[in-house]
C-alpha positions as CSV (number, residue, x, y, z in Angstrom):
1,M,-17.8,55.1,-49.4
2,Q,-16.8,56.9,-46.6
3,T,-13.1,56.7,-46.3
4,H,-12.5,58.8,-43.6
5,Y,-13.8,60.4,-40.4
6,Q,-12.7,63.1,-37.4
7,R,-12.9,63.4,-33.9
8,N,-10.2,64.8,-32.3
9,L,-8.0,63.4,-34.8
10,P,-8.4,63.1,-38.7
11,H,-8.4,59.3,-39.7
12,I,-8.2,59.0,-43.6
13,L,-8.6,55.3,-44.3
14,P,-8.5,54.5,-48.0
15,P,-8.7,50.7,-49.3
16,G,-5.4,49.5,-50.5
17,E,-3.0,51.2,-48.3
18,S,-0.9,50.3,-45.3
19,I,-2.2,51.9,-42.0
20,F,-0.6,52.2,-38.8
21,I,-2.9,52.2,-36.1
22,T,-2.7,52.6,-31.9
23,Y,-5.6,52.1,-30.2
24,R,-5.8,52.0,-25.8
25,L,-8.0,51.2,-23.0
26,A,-9.9,53.5,-21.6
27,G,-8.7,55.8,-18.9
28,S,-5.2,55.3,-20.0
29,I,-4.0,59.0,-20.1
30,P,-5.8,61.0,-18.2
31,A,-8.4,63.9,-19.5
32,D,-6.0,66.3,-18.3
33,I,-2.6,65.3,-20.0
34,L,-4.0,64.5,-23.2
35,L,-5.6,68.0,-23.3
36,K,-1.9,68.8,-22.6
37,F,-0.8,67.3,-25.3
38,L,-3.6,68.5,-28.4
39,E,-3.1,71.8,-27.2
40,E,0.7,71.9,-27.7
41,K,0.3,70.0,-31.0
42,Q,-2.7,73.0,-32.1
43,T,-0.4,75.4,-30.7
44,A,2.9,74.5,-33.2
45,L,0.3,73.7,-36.0
46,R,-0.7,77.4,-35.7
47,Q,2.8,78.5,-35.8
48,I,3.8,76.0,-38.9
49,A,0.8,77.5,-40.5
50,Q,2.0,81.3,-39.8
51,A,5.0,80.7,-41.2
52,G,4.3,81.0,-44.4
53,S,6.4,78.2,-46.2
54,D,5.5,76.8,-49.0
55,E,3.2,73.8,-49.6
56,A,5.1,71.0,-49.9
57,A,7.3,72.3,-46.8
58,L,4.2,73.3,-44.6
59,R,3.1,69.5,-45.4
60,K,6.5,68.2,-44.5
61,T,6.4,70.7,-40.8
62,Q,3.1,69.1,-40.8
63,Y,3.5,65.8,-40.9
64,D,6.5,66.1,-38.8
65,E,4.6,67.8,-35.8
66,E,1.9,65.1,-36.0
67,K,4.7,62.3,-35.8
68,R,6.1,64.4,-32.3
69,Y,2.5,64.2,-30.9
70,F,2.4,60.9,-31.3
71,A,5.6,60.2,-29.7
72,R,4.9,62.3,-26.8
73,F,1.3,60.2,-26.7
74,D,3.2,56.9,-27.2
75,K,5.9,57.6,-25.0
76,Y,3.4,58.3,-21.8
77,L,1.7,54.7,-22.5
78,D,4.9,53.2,-22.4
79,S,5.8,55.0,-19.4
80,T,3.2,55.3,-17.0
81,D,2.7,52.9,-14.0
82,K,-1.3,54.7,-13.6
83,G,-4.4,53.6,-15.4
84,P,-5.4,50.1,-16.2
85,D,-2.9,47.7,-17.8
86,W,-5.4,44.9,-18.4
87,L,-3.3,43.9,-21.6
88,K,-0.5,42.6,-19.6
89,L,-2.8,39.3,-18.6
90,P,-2.4,36.5,-20.5
91,S,-5.5,35.5,-21.1
92,V,-6.9,39.1,-21.7
93,A,-3.8,39.2,-24.3
94,G,-5.4,36.6,-25.8
95,V,-8.7,37.7,-26.9
96,V,-7.3,40.8,-28.6
97,K,-4.8,38.9,-30.6
98,E,-7.6,35.9,-31.5
99,G,-9.8,38.8,-33.0
100,L,-6.7,40.4,-34.8
101,H,-5.7,37.3,-36.5
102,H,-9.6,36.4,-37.1
103,R,-10.0,39.4,-39.4
104,D,-6.9,38.8,-41.7
105,G,-6.9,37.8,-45.1
106,E,-10.7,39.1,-45.1
107,D,-10.8,42.7,-43.9
108,Y,-6.9,43.6,-43.7
109,D,-3.6,41.7,-44.4
110,L,-2.1,41.5,-41.3
111,H,2.0,42.6,-40.9
112,A,2.7,43.1,-37.1
113,Y,1.5,44.1,-33.9
114,C,2.5,44.3,-30.5
115,L,0.2,44.5,-27.3
116,M,1.6,46.8,-24.1
117,S,0.0,46.5,-21.0
118,N,-2.5,49.3,-22.1
119,H,-2.3,49.8,-25.6
120,V,-2.1,48.2,-29.4
121,H,0.5,48.8,-32.0
122,L,-1.3,47.5,-35.5
123,L,0.3,47.5,-39.3
124,V,-2.0,46.4,-41.6
125,T,-3.4,46.5,-45.4
126,I,-6.6,47.2,-45.8
127,R,-8.4,44.8,-48.1
128,H,-12.4,45.7,-48.4
129,E,-13.4,48.0,-50.4
130,H,-17.2,48.1,-49.4
131,R,-16.9,48.7,-46.1
132,P,-15.3,51.1,-44.2
133,F,-12.4,50.7,-42.6
134,H,-12.9,52.6,-39.3
135,A,-16.1,50.3,-39.1
136,T,-13.9,47.3,-39.1
137,I,-11.6,48.9,-36.2
138,K,-14.7,49.8,-34.3
139,S,-16.3,45.8,-34.8
140,L,-12.8,44.7,-33.8
141,K,-12.3,46.9,-30.3
142,G,-16.1,46.2,-29.8
143,Y,-15.9,42.4,-30.3
144,S,-12.8,42.0,-28.0
145,A,-14.2,44.2,-25.4
146,R,-17.4,42.3,-24.5
147,K,-15.1,39.0,-24.5
148,I,-12.6,40.8,-22.0
149,N,-15.2,42.3,-20.0
150,E,-17.1,39.2,-19.4
151,L,-13.8,37.3,-18.6
152,L,-13.1,39.8,-16.0
153,D,-16.7,40.2,-14.3
154,R,-16.6,44.3,-15.5
155,T,-19.4,44.1,-18.5
156,G,-20.9,46.9,-19.6
157,Q,-17.8,49.2,-18.7
158,P,-15.9,50.7,-21.6
159,F,-13.2,48.7,-22.0
160,W,-11.1,50.9,-25.1
161,H,-10.6,54.7,-25.5
162,P,-13.0,55.3,-28.3
163,E,-10.5,56.8,-30.6
164,S,-7.5,55.4,-32.2
165,Y,-4.7,57.3,-33.9
166,D,-3.9,56.2,-37.4
167,H,-1.2,57.0,-40.1
168,V,-1.2,56.0,-43.9
169,V,2.3,54.5,-44.6
170,R,3.8,56.9,-47.3
171,S,6.9,54.5,-48.6
172,Q,8.4,51.3,-48.3
173,E,11.1,53.0,-46.1
174,E,8.8,54.1,-43.6
175,F,6.5,50.6,-43.8
176,K,9.8,48.9,-42.5
177,R,10.5,52.0,-40.0
178,I,7.1,51.0,-38.6
179,V,7.4,47.5,-38.4
180,A,10.9,48.2,-36.4
181,Y,8.8,50.5,-34.0
182,I,6.3,47.9,-33.4
183,L,8.2,44.8,-32.7
184,N,10.5,47.1,-30.7
185,N,8.3,48.7,-28.2
186,P,8.8,46.7,-25.4
187,V,12.5,46.2,-25.6
188,K,12.5,50.2,-25.8
189,A,10.6,50.0,-22.3
190,G,13.0,47.6,-21.2
191,L,10.5,44.5,-20.8
192,V,12.7,42.2,-22.9
193,E,16.0,42.3,-24.4
194,A,14.9,41.2,-28.1
195,W,11.6,41.2,-29.5
196,E,11.4,37.7,-30.7
197,D,11.4,37.5,-26.6
198,W,7.8,39.4,-26.0
199,P,5.2,37.4,-26.2
200,H,2.5,39.3,-27.3
201,S,4.4,40.6,-30.7
202,Y,3.5,39.6,-34.6
203,L,5.4,39.7,-37.3
204,A,4.3,38.2,-40.8
205,D,6.3,35.5,-42.1
206,F,6.5,37.1,-45.5
207,L,8.1,40.4,-44.5
């Protein structure tokens, strides 16, 4: 079974692992800005590779650079007032949330999510061993895109950016940090004072 694929980013999605996923609306980051972020990351990774560190140190610095890339990417999404912001509409957010909960307990265990105006943060543990998880994400996005485009009378237009950012959670401590990161996204953006006040966040009861 295929457990990974790659476009601009590596996507390693093995069954049984917890995965932090971010996906965004089509057109939410202009191509020139995204290219700048990618070029900065590639330059940093080349410099890291040329530094001649041992393998463990190399993996650590590469991991840190991937985190910095994501931080720049996510900061832009949180701060921009340009581009589509369909997810701020309660009816649209409702479709996305319905889809996320529908797959819970079947394809994945849903731990936490947060819907912002132009992107979604999601933490799940993959359950399905017979279906590649990237296919689950593709289906999840496709289902919501069709329903939302019909709702907004924009059928046939791209709704989600085709590629998602995903990261395998490496430890229980990192799991906790990611949950906090997801839930505090609207707080950090100045939209609410406490994460519980945001209507488009979710935390599983057992956490």
